C-alpha positions as CSV (number, residue, x, y, z in Angstrom):
1,M,98.3,92.2,108.2
2,L,97.1,95.5,107.1
3,S,93.4,96.0,106.6
4,C,91.9,97.1,103.3
5,F,90.6,100.7,103.3
6,W,87.9,99.9,100.7
7,K,86.7,96.9,102.6
8,K,86.8,98.6,105.9
9,Y,85.0,101.8,104.9
10,L,83.0,101.0,101.8
11,G,82.2,97.3,102.5
12,I,83.6,96.0,99.2
13,E,86.9,94.4,98.3
14,C,89.4,96.4,96.2
15,P,91.1,94.8,93.2
16,G,94.2,94.3,95.3
17,C,92.5,92.4,98.2
18,G,94.2,89.1,98.8
19,M,97.7,90.2,97.8
20,Q,99.1,90.0,101.3
21,R,97.6,86.6,102.0
22,S,98.8,85.4,98.6
23,M,102.3,86.5,99.3
24,V,102.3,84.7,102.7
25,A,101.0,81.5,100.9
26,L,103.7,81.9,98.3
27,L,106.4,82.3,100.9
28,K,105.1,79.1,102.6
29,G,105.5,77.3,99.2
30,E,101.7,77.0,98.7
31,L,101.7,77.9,95.0
32,K,98.1,76.8,94.3
33,D,96.7,78.7,97.3
34,S,98.7,81.8,96.4
35,F,97.3,81.8,92.8
36,L,93.8,81.3,94.0
37,L,94.0,84.2,96.5
38,F,95.5,86.7,94.0
39,P,96.3,85.4,90.5
40,A,98.3,88.4,89.4
41,L,100.9,88.2,92.2
42,I,103.3,85.8,90.4
43,P,103.3,87.8,87.1
44,I,103.8,91.1,89.1
45,L,106.8,89.6,91.0
46,C,108.3,88.3,87.7
47,M,107.8,91.7,86.2
48,F,109.7,93.4,89.0
49,L,112.4,90.9,88.9
50,F,112.8,91.4,85.2
51,L,112.7,95.1,85.7
52,L,115.7,94.9,88.1
53,L,117.6,92.7,85.7
54,H,116.8,95.1,82.8
55,L,118.0,98.1,84.7
56,K,121.3,96.4,85.4
57,Y,121.9,94.7,82.1
58,D,119.9,96.8,79.7
59,F,118.3,94.1,77.5
60,K,117.7,94.9,73.9
61,H,113.9,94.2,74.0
62,G,113.5,94.7,77.8
63,A,111.1,97.6,77.6
64,R,108.8,95.6,75.2
65,I,108.9,92.6,77.5
66,L,108.0,94.7,80.5
67,K,105.1,96.3,78.7
68,I,103.7,92.9,77.6
69,N,104.1,91.5,81.2
70,F,102.4,94.6,82.6
71,I,99.5,94.3,80.2
72,F,99.2,90.6,81.1
73,A,99.3,91.2,84.8
74,S,96.8,94.0,84.6
75,L,94.3,91.9,82.5
76,L,94.7,89.1,85.0
77,L,94.0,91.4,87.9
78,I,91.0,92.9,86.3
79,S,89.5,89.6,85.1
80,A,90.0,88.0,88.6
81,Y,88.3,91.1,90.2
82,V,85.3,90.8,87.7
83,F,85.1,87.1,88.5
84,K,85.0,87.8,92.2
85,I,82.3,90.5,91.7
86,S,80.2,88.3,89.4
87,Y,80.2,85.2,91.6
88,G,79.5,87.1,94.8
89,K,82.8,86.3,96.5
90,L,83.1,89.8,97.9
């Protein structure tokens, strides 16, 4: 797996740390472990899947749904990162 630039040179994890491990766990079918490693992965994957469908079929409210999903995934990513920082899991 690729190493994190932030962790390697700055000594702290970036907000995206754990995404690769989470994807591997998800591909193995370990949903709980995947969520614990990187909670925003599943909403991000759903957002990209919906984006592809929206580009093909041009849903009426597709752009609004994508915006809401993006905001949700971003808030989940930020809150998980703040949680890691506050509880010293870095």
